[in-house]
NUTIKE-345468 format. One record per residue (C-alpha): y, x, z; residue number from 0. Coordinates in nm, 4 decimals. Each point is the difference from the previous one (the first is absolute). Layout:
<recs>
REC          y          x          z   pos
REC          Y          X          Z   NUM
...
</recs>
This chain:
<recs>
REC          y          x          z   pos
REC     6.8619    12.9680    16.5899     0
REC    -0.2585    -0.0824     0.2654     1
REC    -0.2437    -0.1153    -0.2676     2
REC    -0.0137     0.3535    -0.1446     3
REC    -0.0911     0.1692     0.3296     4
REC    -0.3668     0.0954     0.0156     5
REC     0.0026     0.1590     0.3477     6
REC     0.2167    -0.1657     0.2634     7
REC     0.0509     0.1427     0.3473     8
REC     0.0773    -0.2750     0.2551     9
REC     0.1513     0.1304     0.3237    10
REC    -0.0257    -0.2513     0.2840    11
REC    -0.2788    -0.1804    -0.1861    12
REC    -0.1190    -0.1721     0.3195    13
REC     0.2943    -0.2415     0.0025    14
REC    -0.0800    -0.3622    -0.0877    15
REC     0.1950    -0.0094    -0.3250    16
REC    -0.1026     0.3523    -0.0979    17
REC    -0.3694    -0.0849     0.0416    18
REC     0.0420    -0.2959    -0.2312    19
REC     0.1924     0.2033    -0.2563    20
REC    -0.2648     0.2734     0.0125    21
REC    -0.2664    -0.2597    -0.0773    22
REC     0.1928    -0.1387    -0.2974    23
REC     0.0559     0.3485    -0.1396    24
REC    -0.3683     0.0871     0.0386    25
REC    -0.0969    -0.3239    -0.1737    26
REC     0.2124     0.1089    -0.2946    27
REC    -0.1802     0.3320    -0.0278    28
REC     0.2366     0.2259     0.1946    29
REC    -0.1447     0.2781     0.2149    30
REC     0.1513    -0.0645     0.3445    31
REC     0.0399     0.2894     0.2433    32
REC     0.0919    -0.1138     0.3499    33
REC     0.1599     0.1605     0.3024    34
REC     0.0714    -0.1464     0.3426    35
REC    -0.0638     0.0535     0.3690    36
REC    -0.3497     0.0555     0.1323    37
REC     0.0151    -0.3426     0.1652    38
REC     0.0786    -0.1677    -0.3319    39
REC    -0.2767     0.1961    -0.1737    40
REC    -0.2561    -0.1240     0.2526    41
REC     0.1322    -0.3555     0.0170    42
REC     0.0193    -0.0637    -0.3740    43
REC    -0.2833     0.2171    -0.1266    44
REC    -0.1942    -0.3081    -0.1172    45
REC     0.3025    -0.1688    -0.1627    46
REC     0.0907     0.3199    -0.1841    47
REC    -0.3452     0.1284    -0.0911    48
REC     0.1247     0.0677    -0.3539    49
REC     0.2754     0.2329     0.1257    50
REC    -0.0374     0.3764    -0.0077    51
REC     0.1340     0.1006     0.3411    52
REC     0.1995     0.3190     0.0383    53
REC     0.1521     0.1837     0.2940    54
REC     0.3755    -0.0101     0.0501    55
REC     0.0110     0.3793    -0.0297    56
REC    -0.1677     0.0080    -0.3411    57
REC     0.1716     0.0065    -0.3388    58
REC    -0.2074    -0.2266    -0.2234    59
REC     0.0620    -0.0263    -0.3718    60
REC     0.1721    -0.3278    -0.0822    61
REC     0.2177    -0.1530    -0.2709    62
REC     0.1815    -0.2216     0.2463    63
REC     0.0565    -0.0316     0.3746    64
REC     0.0496    -0.3436     0.1611    65
REC     0.1172    -0.0091     0.3605    66
REC     0.0283    -0.2691     0.2641    67
REC     0.3044    -0.0825     0.2126    68
REC    -0.1444     0.2013     0.2856    69
REC     0.0019     0.3257    -0.2004    70
REC     0.3302     0.1932     0.0196    71
REC     0.1324     0.2437    -0.2633    72
REC    -0.0974     0.2845     0.2344    73
REC    -0.3702    -0.0856    -0.0293    74
REC    -0.1919     0.3088    -0.1225    75
REC    -0.1545    -0.1819    -0.2931    76
REC     0.3324    -0.1393    -0.1135    77
REC     0.1487     0.3479     0.0312    78
REC    -0.2843     0.1371    -0.2103    79
REC     0.0578    -0.2701    -0.2636    80
REC     0.3701     0.0815    -0.0184    81
REC    -0.0681     0.3722    -0.0441    82
REC    -0.2765    -0.0620    -0.2546    83
REC     0.2045    -0.2467    -0.2045    84
REC    -0.2342    -0.2900     0.0728    85
REC     0.1698    -0.3364    -0.0389    86
REC     0.0387    -0.2050     0.3193    87
REC     0.0187    -0.3756     0.0447    88
REC     0.0444    -0.2067     0.3132    89
REC    -0.2567    -0.2778     0.0453    90
REC     0.2337    -0.2750    -0.1200    91
REC     0.1048     0.2023    -0.3052    92
REC    -0.3641     0.0544    -0.0947    93
REC    -0.0740    -0.3716     0.0376    94
REC     0.2958    -0.0831    -0.2241    95
REC    -0.1351     0.2287    -0.2709    96
REC    -0.3498    -0.1423     0.0387    97
REC     0.1251    -0.3575    -0.0424    98
REC     0.2633     0.0588    -0.2685    99
REC    -0.1999    -0.1520    -0.2870   100
REC    -0.1284    -0.2975     0.2008   101
REC     0.1437    -0.3402     0.0807   102
REC     0.1100     0.0914     0.3494   103
REC     0.0169    -0.2642     0.2742   104
REC     0.1575     0.1540     0.3106   105
REC    -0.0228    -0.1602     0.3436   106
REC     0.2801     0.1038     0.2346   107
REC     0.1387    -0.1069     0.3354   108
REC     0.0341     0.1216     0.3548   109
REC    -0.3095    -0.1890     0.1165   110
REC    -0.3089    -0.1297    -0.1790   111
REC    -0.0136     0.2242    -0.3082   112
REC    -0.3643     0.1068     0.0251   113
REC    -0.1313    -0.3471     0.0775   114
REC     0.1965    -0.1717    -0.2749   115
REC    -0.0981     0.2612    -0.2598   116
REC    -0.3640    -0.0415     0.0978   117
REC     0.0174    -0.3795    -0.0097   118
REC     0.1403     0.0062    -0.3524   119
REC    -0.2591     0.2574    -0.1073   120
REC    -0.2824    -0.2136     0.1389   121
REC     0.1261    -0.3125    -0.1780   122
REC     0.0208     0.1843    -0.3315   123
REC    -0.3437     0.1576     0.0354   124
REC    -0.1579    -0.3359     0.0927   125
REC     0.1465    -0.1429    -0.3196   126
REC    -0.1451     0.2657    -0.2269   127
REC     0.3027     0.2234    -0.0312   128
REC    -0.0575     0.3694     0.0577   129
REC     0.3111     0.1640     0.1482   130
REC     0.0416     0.3510     0.1272   131
REC     0.1112    -0.0234     0.3636   132
REC     0.1522     0.2485     0.2434   133
REC     0.0792    -0.1030     0.3570   134
REC     0.0436     0.1758     0.3323   135
REC    -0.3027    -0.1496     0.1746   136
REC    -0.3740     0.0195    -0.0527   137
REC    -0.1984    -0.2959    -0.1332   138
REC    -0.3466    -0.0795     0.1335   139
REC    -0.1377    -0.0955    -0.3427   140
REC     0.1529     0.3027    -0.1747   141
REC    -0.2106     0.2421     0.2051   142
REC     0.2850     0.0271     0.2471   143
REC     0.2471     0.1255    -0.2588   144
REC     0.3496    -0.1329    -0.0596   145
REC    -0.0333     0.0324    -0.3755   146
REC    -0.2001    -0.1339    -0.2908   147
REC     0.0034     0.1101    -0.3618   148
REC     0.0225    -0.2959    -0.2364   149
REC    -0.0412    -0.0201    -0.3742   150
REC     0.2886    -0.2394    -0.0570   151
REC     0.3651     0.0885    -0.0504   152
REC     0.1180    -0.1371     0.3359   153
REC     0.0824     0.2434     0.2805   154
REC     0.0579    -0.1539     0.3451   155
REC     0.1826     0.2313     0.2353   156
REC     0.1137    -0.0076     0.3603   157
REC     0.3529     0.1360    -0.0418   158
REC     0.1359     0.1659     0.3127   159
REC     0.3737    -0.0012     0.0691   160
REC    -0.0177     0.3003     0.2355   161
REC     0.2361     0.2752    -0.1186   162
REC     0.0693    -0.2211    -0.3041   163
REC    -0.3377     0.0875    -0.1478   164
REC    -0.0296    -0.3308    -0.1831   165
REC     0.3017     0.0911    -0.2110   166
REC    -0.2356     0.2133    -0.2102   167
REC    -0.1596    -0.3159    -0.1438   168
REC     0.1002    -0.2231    -0.2947   169
REC    -0.1998    -0.3188     0.0583   170
REC    -0.0495    -0.3066    -0.2145   171
REC    -0.0308    -0.2170     0.3087   172
REC     0.0756     0.0438     0.3687   173
REC    -0.0878    -0.1841     0.3162   174
REC     0.2512     0.0425     0.2825   175
REC    -0.2022    -0.1055     0.3020   176
REC     0.2536     0.0533     0.2761   177
REC     0.3163     0.1875     0.0863   178
REC     0.0758     0.1544     0.3385   179
REC     0.1468     0.3128     0.1534   180
REC    -0.2647     0.2693     0.0312   181
REC    -0.0493     0.3734    -0.0618   182
REC     0.2993     0.0915     0.2184   183
REC    -0.0733     0.3671    -0.0655   184
REC     0.1202    -0.0613    -0.3568   185
REC     0.2022    -0.3218    -0.0191   186
REC     0.3127    -0.0070     0.2167   187
REC     0.0282    -0.3794     0.0066   188
REC    -0.1375    -0.3259    -0.1345   189
REC     0.2777     0.0090    -0.2590   190
REC    -0.1401     0.3315    -0.1259   191
REC    -0.3416    -0.1652    -0.0382   192
REC     0.1584    -0.2833    -0.1979   193
REC     0.1756     0.2447    -0.2318   194
REC    -0.3277     0.1727    -0.0696   195
REC    -0.1717    -0.3278    -0.0877   196
REC     0.2928    -0.0985    -0.2198   197
REC    -0.0437     0.3183    -0.2034   198
REC    -0.3740    -0.0658    -0.0185   199
REC     0.0544    -0.3458    -0.1488   200
REC     0.2450     0.1415    -0.2529   201
REC    -0.2820     0.2183    -0.1347   202
REC    -0.2093    -0.2939    -0.1167   203
REC    -0.0887    -0.0048    -0.3676   204
REC     0.2433    -0.2149    -0.2048   205
REC    -0.2378    -0.2984    -0.0065   206
REC    -0.1175     0.0615     0.3564   207
REC    -0.0526    -0.2518     0.2763   208
REC     0.0098    -0.0102     0.3779   209
REC    -0.1840    -0.2044     0.2619   210
REC     0.1312    -0.0387     0.3535   211
REC     0.0375    -0.2485     0.2849   212
REC     0.2503    -0.2842    -0.0087   213
REC     0.1841     0.1494     0.2977   214
REC     0.0420     0.3404    -0.1640   215
REC     0.1038    -0.1525    -0.3323   216
REC     0.2649    -0.2207     0.1574   217
REC     0.1301     0.2242     0.2761   218
REC    -0.0260     0.3586    -0.1218   219
REC     0.2715     0.1366    -0.2328   220
REC    -0.2236     0.1839    -0.2456   221
REC     0.0248     0.0087    -0.3818   222
REC    -0.2848    -0.2448    -0.0494   223
REC    -0.1036    -0.0242    -0.3674   224
REC     0.0395    -0.3270    -0.1882   225
REC    -0.3743    -0.0480     0.0228   226
REC    -0.0358    -0.0009     0.3785   227
REC    -0.2654    -0.2277     0.1458   228
REC    -0.0621    -0.0915     0.3613   229
REC    -0.3031    -0.0793     0.2100   230
REC    -0.0365    -0.1389     0.3492   231
REC    -0.2980    -0.0163     0.2336   232
REC    -0.2004    -0.3193    -0.0374   233
REC    -0.2561    -0.1707     0.2199   234
REC    -0.2685    -0.0094    -0.2691   235
REC    -0.0976     0.3672     0.0020   236
REC    -0.3601     0.0824     0.0931   237
REC    -0.0674     0.0687     0.3710   238
REC    -0.0528     0.3651    -0.0991   239
REC     0.3817     0.0284    -0.0168   240
REC     0.1017     0.0258     0.3652   241
REC     0.3560    -0.0189     0.1302   242
REC     0.3314    -0.1169    -0.1437   243
REC     0.0833     0.3459    -0.1327   244
REC    -0.3327     0.0230    -0.1853   245
REC     0.0479    -0.3469    -0.1485   246
REC     0.3448     0.1058    -0.1204   247
REC    -0.1506     0.3128    -0.1601   248
REC    -0.2676    -0.2142    -0.1625   249
REC     0.2570    -0.2424    -0.1399   250
REC     0.1830     0.2855    -0.1708   251
REC    -0.3248     0.1368    -0.1430   252
REC    -0.0822    -0.3439    -0.1420   253
REC     0.3414    -0.0340    -0.1680   254
REC    -0.0355     0.3491    -0.1494   255
REC    -0.3492    -0.0881    -0.1236   256
REC     0.1506    -0.2993    -0.1816   257
REC     0.2271     0.2390    -0.1882   258
REC    -0.3147     0.1806    -0.1096   259
REC    -0.1718    -0.3112    -0.1332   260
REC    -0.1920    -0.1403     0.2984   261
REC     0.0431    -0.3581     0.1247   262
REC     0.1304    -0.0298     0.3558   263
REC    -0.2877    -0.2137     0.1333   264
REC    -0.2551     0.2400    -0.1407   265
REC     0.1870     0.2991     0.1416   266
REC     0.0126    -0.1551     0.3475   267
REC    -0.3719    -0.0796    -0.0111   268
REC    -0.0816     0.3618    -0.0866   269
REC     0.1468     0.1139     0.3308   270
REC    -0.2916    -0.1632     0.1850   271
REC    -0.2069     0.3055    -0.0930   272
REC     0.2651     0.2616     0.0801   273
REC    -0.1791     0.3114     0.1324   274
REC     0.1124     0.1900     0.3068   275
REC     0.2918     0.2389    -0.0330   276
REC    -0.0202     0.3092     0.2181   277
REC     0.2159    -0.0214     0.3152   278
REC     0.1454    -0.3407    -0.0886   279
REC    -0.1275    -0.2289     0.2756   280
REC    -0.3309     0.1831    -0.0359   281
REC    -0.2743    -0.0888     0.2516   282
REC    -0.1613     0.3247     0.1136   283
REC    -0.2555    -0.1198     0.2525   284
REC    -0.0149    -0.0515     0.3749   285
REC     0.0128     0.1888     0.3270   286
REC    -0.2145    -0.2276     0.2122   287
REC     0.1457    -0.3481    -0.0529   288
REC     0.3368     0.1415    -0.1120   289
REC     0.0622    -0.0441    -0.3750   290
REC     0.1791     0.2929    -0.1658   291
REC     0.2366    -0.0658    -0.2931   292
REC     0.1882     0.2774    -0.1806   293
REC     0.3308    -0.0485    -0.1808   294
REC     0.2560     0.2280    -0.1611   295
REC     0.3012    -0.1981     0.1253   296
REC     0.2581     0.2546     0.1126   297
REC     0.3287    -0.1923    -0.0103   298
REC     0.0862    -0.2498     0.2773   299
REC     0.0178    -0.2839    -0.2547   300
REC    -0.3533     0.0832    -0.1162   301
REC    -0.1283     0.0131     0.3562   302
REC     0.1504    -0.3411     0.0788   303
REC    -0.1408    -0.1609    -0.3166   304
REC    -0.3466     0.1497     0.0482   305
REC    -0.0144    -0.1045     0.3647   306
REC     0.0821    -0.3556    -0.1055   307
REC    -0.2722     0.0075    -0.2646   308
REC    -0.2597     0.1149     0.2517   309
REC     0.1085    -0.2760     0.2396   310
REC    -0.0820    -0.2514    -0.2762   311
REC    -0.3606     0.1082    -0.0326   312
REC    -0.1023     0.1833     0.3185   313
REC     0.0026    -0.1979     0.3242   314
REC     0.0545     0.1810     0.3253   315
REC     0.2014     0.2944     0.1246   316
REC     0.1254     0.2717    -0.2340   317
REC     0.0303     0.3641     0.1009   318
REC     0.2277     0.1936    -0.2354   319
REC    -0.0717     0.3690    -0.0618   320
REC     0.3055     0.1662    -0.1510   321
REC     0.0324     0.3398    -0.1667   322
REC     0.3664     0.0079    -0.1024   323
REC     0.0484     0.1510    -0.3444   324
REC     0.2692     0.2699     0.0377   325
REC     0.2590     0.0712     0.2651   326
REC     0.2948    -0.1232    -0.2100   327
REC    -0.1524    -0.3458    -0.0297   328
REC    -0.0523    -0.0227     0.3761   329
REC     0.3534     0.1145     0.0756   330
REC     0.1670    -0.2273    -0.2553   331
REC    -0.2033    -0.3153     0.0650   332
REC    -0.0800     0.0278     0.3713   333
REC     0.1465    -0.3410     0.0889   334
REC    -0.1824    -0.1635    -0.2899   335
REC    -0.3286     0.1576     0.1098   336
REC     0.0540    -0.1439     0.3474   337
REC     0.0646    -0.3492    -0.1378   338
REC    -0.3073     0.0096    -0.2254   339
REC    -0.2343     0.1444     0.2623   340
REC     0.0888    -0.2598     0.2615   341
REC    -0.2145    -0.2453    -0.1952   342
REC    -0.3083     0.2016     0.1045   343
REC    -0.1982    -0.0638     0.3182   344
REC    -0.0396     0.3712     0.0648   345
REC     0.1306     0.3198    -0.1593   346
REC    -0.1481     0.3480    -0.0305   347
REC     0.2299     0.2676    -0.1409   348
REC    -0.1582     0.3012    -0.1703   349
REC     0.1856     0.3242    -0.0847   350
REC     0.2600    -0.0335    -0.2748   351
REC    -0.1212     0.1115    -0.3427   352
REC     0.1945     0.2997    -0.1299   353
REC    -0.0284     0.1203    -0.3622   354
REC    -0.1399     0.3433    -0.0763   355
REC     0.2456     0.2741     0.0855   356
REC     0.1962    -0.2031     0.2537   357
REC    -0.1914     0.0883     0.3151   358
REC     0.3231     0.1253     0.1583   359
REC     0.0983    -0.3659     0.0453   360
REC    -0.2913    -0.0672     0.2378   361
REC     0.2020     0.0276     0.3229   362
REC     0.2693    -0.2342    -0.1309   363
REC    -0.2647    -0.2434    -0.1279   364
REC    -0.1784    -0.0039     0.3359   365
REC     0.3285    -0.0650     0.1786   366
REC     0.0919    -0.2834    -0.2372   367
REC    -0.3432    -0.1564     0.0409   368
REC     0.0313     0.0215     0.3772   369
REC     0.3353    -0.1766    -0.0238   370
REC    -0.1565    -0.2753    -0.2111   371
REC    -0.2791    -0.0458     0.2561   372
REC     0.2501    -0.0243     0.2837   373
REC     0.2032    -0.2660    -0.1801   374
REC    -0.3115    -0.1993    -0.0866   375
REC    -0.1014    -0.0069     0.3680   376
REC     0.3295    -0.1441     0.1162   377
REC    -0.0245    -0.3586     0.1187   378
REC    -0.3679    -0.0475    -0.0820   379
REC    -0.3394     0.0424     0.1567   380
REC    -0.1787     0.0551    -0.3326   381
REC    -0.1880     0.3240    -0.0489   382
REC     0.2084     0.2770    -0.1567   383
REC    -0.1796     0.3325     0.0017   384
REC     0.0363     0.3346    -0.1748   385
REC    -0.3337     0.1498    -0.1000   386
REC    -0.0881     0.3174    -0.1873   387
REC    -0.2666    -0.0043    -0.2688   388
REC    -0.2464     0.1938     0.2141   389
REC    -0.0157    -0.2846     0.2507   390
REC     0.0179    -0.2910    -0.2429   391
REC    -0.3735    -0.0812    -0.0060   392
REC    -0.0444    -0.0360     0.3775   393
REC     0.3248    -0.1961     0.0233   394
REC    -0.1206    -0.2503    -0.2607   395
REC    -0.3248    -0.0412     0.1922   396
REC     0.2008    -0.0632     0.3157   397
REC     0.2164    -0.2613    -0.1742   398
REC    -0.2882    -0.1715    -0.1825   399
REC    -0.0503    -0.2780     0.2534   400
REC     0.3724    -0.0747     0.0356   401
REC     0.0905    -0.0464    -0.3680   402
REC    -0.1615    -0.1635    -0.3006   403
REC     0.1567     0.1962    -0.2871   404
REC     0.1394     0.3523    -0.0242   405
REC     0.2472     0.0036    -0.2884   406
REC     0.0780     0.3570    -0.1022   407
REC     0.3150     0.0959    -0.1885   408
REC    -0.0821     0.3466    -0.1239   409
REC     0.1688     0.2734    -0.1983   410
REC    -0.3475     0.1433    -0.0615   411
REC    -0.1143     0.2021     0.3006   412
REC    -0.0620    -0.3075     0.2129   413
REC    -0.2023    -0.1604    -0.2784   414
REC    -0.2215     0.3078    -0.0297   415
REC    -0.0689     0.0011     0.3741   416
REC    -0.0828    -0.3702     0.0002   417
REC    -0.2470     0.0433    -0.2855   418
REC    -0.1729     0.2725     0.1961   419
REC    -0.0086    -0.2169     0.3113   420
REC    -0.1683    -0.2904    -0.1821   421
REC    -0.2155     0.2370    -0.2118   422
REC     0.1572    -0.0790    -0.3362   423
REC     0.0258     0.2649    -0.2765   424
</recs>
């Protein structure tokens, strides 16, 4: 069991979920040994100050090895663990073991998982409950971490459907925020996504409950439990909740909070003090008069919803900066990207993000991005430009007088460059 491990080696510890898990383990007295790229070591040195860093070529003593999705079986440390008889767990398996004795509330869905998990966590904390929380985004008031160790028996978890990871969990309650076709490198079709979510719902505890939208409840053929509740966006949310998609997320968080003993009006009021979530409509600063906002939206539906939200609150012209997350997503959803991006006043395309070990796809990614740019230019005079990261800063300065907001959709590299440009840590 994870609880018995005194020395845990975490390979790929720089990942968002892995950083949060490392923090929770350290809070419970585990000695965490971490390994990752030099870039991750430098970037997250402050977040992971409690971690004992080790080189990938070393063979540290450990009772257990936990690895992220980005770490293949051929990784030297995983090979060492296999030869030394050290038990291995994937991230999602380790989280399942960590949460097994808690009342687990899992938030799932193609879009909006992090935000909805955080909204529910904030409501509970404001009402004196003390949950443990693990999400895939940093929180400004949690020292930038995506995790907090609570003393209560509730465990709130962002449950990712990628590669069916969420099937490791046995929750008491679930929130299904949304359902769409994504992760085309794993799921062959939307029907495959639906099957995965159906299995997830079947793993609820016998007295478990689900919260979802009216549209999903009525139109999606899933094995909804008898105790399925619905929430819809309302007009009486605090101004802090921007955009129809955020109001829908908030409505689901409020309904879930009711199941945990909090009155709906009180839950809604608590959202007025919702802190900033990292890379979720996060204001970074300005380049001259140009406001810079960073967002993690990587699916065309997320881009469209976030653009609409920014239109609600930010007058003027919007320049979209897009770092497409993975070649497969660009290839599969090219037409949807075009439709979503046409709502922008100008578009800057940055190099496609490729996961570690997939650099051989760079030529194909560049070609696909060039094809997207060409299609976006057809029949319009709006700016559509491809820019590399090296020239991003001067380009933003050049565009500063022509646009009011630069809305960045980043897989991570773009966000890091923007923080450097506006002098943020």
